[in-house]
C-alpha positions as CSV (number, residue, x, y, z in Angstrom):
1,X,0.0,-0.2,-0.1
2,X,1.2,3.4,-0.8
3,X,1.4,5.6,2.0
4,X,-1.0,8.9,1.6
5,X,1.0,11.9,2.9
6,X,-1.1,14.3,4.7
7,X,-0.3,18.0,5.6
8,X,0.2,18.6,8.7
9,X,-2.0,21.7,10.1
10,X,-0.2,24.8,10.0
11,X,0.8,26.4,13.2
12,X,-0.8,29.8,14.1
13,X,1.0,32.9,12.7
14,X,3.2,34.3,15.4
15,X,3.5,38.1,16.0
16,X,6.5,39.7,15.0
17,X,6.9,41.2,18.6
18,X,8.1,44.3,19.9
19,X,6.4,47.5,21.6
20,X,5.7,49.0,18.1
21,X,3.8,46.0,16.8
22,X,2.1,45.7,20.2
23,X,0.9,49.3,19.8
24,X,-0.4,48.9,16.2
25,X,-2.1,45.9,17.2
26,X,-3.7,47.5,20.4
27,X,-4.9,50.5,18.0
28,X,-6.3,47.9,15.5
29,X,-8.6,46.4,18.3
30,X,-9.4,49.9,19.9
31,X,-10.8,50.9,16.2
32,X,-12.6,47.8,15.9
33,X,-14.5,48.4,19.2
34,X,-15.1,52.0,18.6
35,X,-16.6,51.0,15.2
36,X,-19.0,48.7,17.2
37,X,-19.9,51.4,19.5
38,X,-21.1,53.5,16.7
39,X,-23.4,50.7,15.2
40,X,-24.9,50.3,18.6
41,X,-25.6,54.2,19.8
42,X,-27.9,52.8,22.8
43,X,-24.8,51.5,24.5
44,X,-23.4,55.2,24.3
45,X,-26.8,56.7,25.4
46,X,-27.6,54.5,28.0
47,X,-24.0,55.1,29.5
48,X,-25.1,58.7,29.6
49,X,-28.5,58.5,31.3
50,X,-27.3,57.1,34.8
51,X,-24.5,60.0,35.3
52,X,-26.8,62.8,34.2
53,X,-29.7,61.3,36.6
54,X,-27.1,61.0,39.4
55,X,-26.3,64.7,38.6
56,X,-29.6,66.0,38.7
57,X,-30.7,63.8,41.7
58,X,-27.9,64.6,44.0
59,X,-27.9,68.5,43.0
60,X,-31.9,69.1,43.4
61,X,-32.7,66.5,46.2
62,X,-29.9,66.5,48.6
63,X,-28.3,69.8,47.5
64,X,-30.3,71.9,50.3
65,X,-29.9,69.2,52.9
66,X,-26.4,68.4,53.1
67,X,-24.2,70.6,55.3
68,X,-20.7,71.8,53.8
69,X,-18.6,73.7,56.0
70,X,-21.5,74.5,58.2
71,X,-23.7,75.7,55.5
72,X,-26.6,74.2,53.5
73,X,-26.0,76.4,50.4
74,X,-27.1,74.2,47.3
75,X,-24.0,76.2,45.4
76,X,-21.8,75.0,47.8
77,X,-22.7,71.4,47.6
78,X,-22.8,71.4,43.7
79,X,-19.1,72.4,43.9
80,X,-18.2,69.9,46.3
81,X,-20.4,67.1,44.6
82,X,-19.2,67.4,41.1
83,X,-15.9,66.0,41.3
84,X,-17.2,63.0,43.0
85,X,-20.0,62.4,40.4
86,X,-17.2,62.7,37.6
87,X,-14.9,60.0,39.4
88,X,-17.9,57.6,40.1
89,X,-18.9,57.9,36.4
90,X,-15.5,56.9,35.3
91,X,-15.2,54.0,37.7
92,X,-18.5,52.7,36.9
93,X,-17.4,52.1,33.3
94,X,-15.8,49.1,34.8
95,X,-18.7,47.1,34.4
96,X,-19.3,48.0,30.9
97,X,-15.5,47.0,30.3
98,X,-16.0,43.6,31.9
99,X,-19.3,42.7,30.1
100,X,-17.4,43.7,26.6
101,X,-14.8,41.3,27.3
102,X,-16.9,38.6,28.7
103,X,-19.2,38.9,25.7
104,X,-16.3,38.6,23.3
105,X,-15.3,35.5,25.1
106,X,-18.7,33.9,25.2
107,X,-18.9,34.6,21.3
108,X,-15.5,33.0,20.5
109,X,-14.1,36.4,19.2
110,X,-11.1,36.1,21.4
111,X,-10.2,32.7,20.0
112,X,-10.5,34.1,16.6
113,X,-7.9,37.0,17.7
114,X,-5.9,34.3,18.9
115,X,-5.1,32.9,15.3
116,X,-3.8,36.4,14.0
117,X,-0.1,37.3,14.3
118,X,-0.7,40.0,17.0
119,X,0.6,40.7,20.4
120,X,-1.3,38.7,22.7
121,X,-2.0,41.9,25.3
122,X,-3.1,44.1,22.4
123,X,-6.7,42.6,22.6
124,X,-7.3,43.9,26.0
125,X,-5.4,47.0,25.6
126,X,-7.4,47.8,22.5
127,X,-10.5,47.1,24.4
128,X,-9.6,49.2,27.3
129,X,-8.3,52.2,25.2
130,X,-11.8,51.9,23.3
131,X,-13.4,52.3,26.7
132,X,-11.1,55.2,27.5
133,X,-12.5,57.1,24.5
134,X,-16.1,56.3,25.3
135,X,-15.6,57.5,29.0
136,X,-14.0,60.9,27.9
137,X,-17.0,61.5,25.7
138,X,-19.4,60.7,28.4
139,X,-17.4,63.1,30.8
140,X,-17.3,65.9,28.5
141,X,-21.5,65.7,28.2
142,X,-21.5,65.3,31.9
143,X,-19.4,68.2,32.6
144,X,-21.8,70.4,30.2
145,X,-24.8,69.1,32.3
146,X,-22.8,70.2,35.6
147,X,-22.3,73.6,34.1
148,X,-26.0,73.9,33.2
149,X,-27.0,72.9,36.8
150,X,-24.4,75.7,38.3
151,X,-21.1,74.1,38.7
152,X,-18.3,76.4,38.5
153,X,-14.5,76.0,38.6
154,X,-12.1,78.4,40.0
155,X,-8.7,77.6,38.3
156,X,-7.1,78.2,35.0
157,X,-8.1,75.9,32.1
158,X,-4.6,74.2,32.2
159,X,-5.5,72.9,35.5
160,X,-9.2,72.3,35.1
161,X,-7.9,70.0,31.7
162,X,-5.4,68.2,34.3
163,X,-8.3,67.3,36.7
164,X,-10.1,65.8,34.2
165,X,-6.9,63.7,32.9
166,X,-6.8,62.6,36.5
167,X,-10.1,61.2,36.5
168,X,-9.5,59.6,33.0
169,X,-6.3,58.0,34.5
170,X,-8.4,56.2,37.5
171,X,-11.1,55.4,34.8
172,X,-8.4,53.6,32.8
173,X,-6.9,52.0,35.7
174,X,-10.2,50.5,36.8
175,X,-11.0,49.4,33.1
176,X,-8.2,46.8,33.9
177,X,-10.2,45.7,36.9
178,X,-13.1,45.1,34.7
179,X,-11.0,43.2,32.1
180,X,-9.8,40.8,34.8
181,X,-13.5,40.5,35.8
182,X,-14.8,39.9,32.4
183,X,-12.0,37.1,31.8
184,X,-12.9,35.4,34.9
185,X,-16.7,34.9,34.9
186,X,-18.8,33.0,32.0
187,X,-21.4,35.5,30.9
188,X,-21.5,39.1,30.5
189,X,-24.5,39.3,33.0
190,X,-22.1,37.8,35.6
191,X,-19.4,40.5,34.3
192,X,-21.7,43.2,34.9
193,X,-22.9,42.2,38.4
194,X,-19.2,41.4,39.3
195,X,-18.0,44.9,38.2
196,X,-20.8,46.9,40.0
197,X,-21.2,45.1,43.3
198,X,-17.6,46.2,44.8
199,X,-18.0,49.7,43.3
200,X,-20.9,50.9,45.4
201,X,-19.0,50.6,48.9
202,X,-15.8,52.0,47.1
203,X,-17.7,55.0,46.0
204,X,-19.8,55.9,48.8
205,X,-17.3,55.2,51.3
206,X,-15.1,58.0,50.3
207,X,-15.3,62.0,50.1
208,X,-17.3,62.0,47.0
209,X,-20.7,62.9,48.1
210,X,-20.3,63.9,51.9
211,X,-17.6,65.1,53.8
212,X,-15.7,62.2,55.9
213,X,-15.8,64.3,59.0
214,X,-19.3,62.9,59.6
215,X,-18.3,59.3,59.4
216,X,-17.2,57.0,62.1
217,X,-13.7,56.9,62.9
218,X,-12.8,53.6,61.5
219,X,-14.7,54.6,58.0
220,X,-12.8,57.9,58.1
221,X,-9.5,55.7,57.9
222,X,-10.9,53.6,55.2
223,X,-12.3,56.7,53.1
224,X,-9.0,58.6,53.1
225,X,-6.8,55.4,52.2
226,X,-9.6,54.9,49.3
227,X,-7.7,55.6,46.0
228,X,-11.2,57.1,44.7
229,X,-11.0,59.5,47.5
230,X,-7.6,60.6,46.3
231,X,-8.7,61.3,43.0
232,X,-11.8,63.2,44.0
233,X,-9.6,65.2,46.3
234,X,-7.2,65.8,43.6
235,X,-9.8,66.7,41.2
236,X,-11.6,69.2,43.4
237,X,-8.1,70.8,44.1
238,X,-7.3,71.2,40.4
239,X,-10.9,72.5,39.7
240,X,-10.5,75.0,42.5
241,X,-13.4,73.4,44.4
242,X,-12.0,72.9,47.8
243,X,-14.3,74.0,50.4
244,X,-13.1,76.2,53.2
245,X,-13.8,74.7,56.6
246,X,-14.0,71.2,54.9
247,X,-10.7,69.3,55.7
248,X,-10.2,66.5,53.3
249,X,-8.0,64.8,55.8
250,X,-9.3,64.2,59.6
251,X,-6.7,61.5,60.4
252,X,-3.8,63.1,58.7
253,X,-3.5,60.2,56.1
254,X,-0.9,60.8,53.5
255,X,-3.2,60.5,50.5
256,X,-5.5,63.2,51.6
257,X,-2.4,65.4,52.3
258,X,-1.0,65.1,48.7
259,X,-4.2,63.8,46.6
260,X,-2.8,64.6,43.4
261,X,0.4,62.7,43.7
262,X,-1.6,60.0,45.6
263,X,-4.1,59.6,42.7
264,X,-1.4,59.2,40.2
265,X,0.5,56.4,42.5
266,X,-2.7,54.7,42.8
267,X,-3.7,54.4,39.4
268,X,-0.4,53.4,38.1
269,X,0.1,50.7,40.5
270,X,-3.5,49.5,39.9
271,X,-2.6,49.4,36.0
272,X,0.6,47.6,36.7
273,X,-1.2,45.1,38.9
274,X,-4.2,44.3,37.1
275,X,-2.8,44.3,33.5
276,X,-0.3,41.7,34.5
277,X,-3.0,39.5,36.1
278,X,-5.6,40.2,33.1
279,X,-2.9,39.6,30.5
280,X,-2.2,36.2,32.4
281,X,-5.9,35.2,32.6
282,X,-6.1,36.1,29.1
283,X,-3.4,33.5,27.9
284,X,-4.6,30.6,30.1
285,X,-8.4,31.4,29.6
286,X,-7.8,31.0,25.7
287,X,-5.5,28.2,25.3
């Protein structure tokens, strides 16, 4: 009998490697996700409704009830509140990032990406970059709504823009937590729940909506070492929205004494840790 030669299956193409190639691959994936967002505009619309509702409800429902520096002036509360609402908005995008990655995993799209000659971390980096663009657009709209309800800044344009960049850096850092959650669960619904359940205590045990001076002592320590609180305090400082008679720090915590530096350090650490974990999980989950 004559042997029939069979072609061995061709191995998957390997990426060329290098930082430049990884950046190019990440931008391609980011573009793909941005195009997808434009084709599903309700994703963007629904993402805007919740933060706008928070602005309106907190401003007009609680604005005259919460004492800021011994005053219940609604204008003072608006200026105290908005940095917290902005920070909450960028961090709540974590749930969307996790759900999107979980959806791609569920549909097998991630496995298709693996068959292409692209950097392994590019899929996740591209996804988080696309989410960052969407979060930036949401933040622009939300800032416009805040101005309409009476929020004002008292620093120059450069500092105000740096305040928004500080917020976006935190949002980008948290999107990597969402990426890890999305890779660790089986369904997009589980990713959404897993992305939100821990965000509520993180955002409310902070200086975002009320001064920490009224909290029990043990919660004051938690709030002042909360990376979310550092970003809120740093944004307030850059916006010129610090309140006379309302100290950011009660316990003397270092992050509240140096909120801008602390916020940057927290965000960079979160990116380094959770990007490493997410890429490792991506490799093991798709093999």
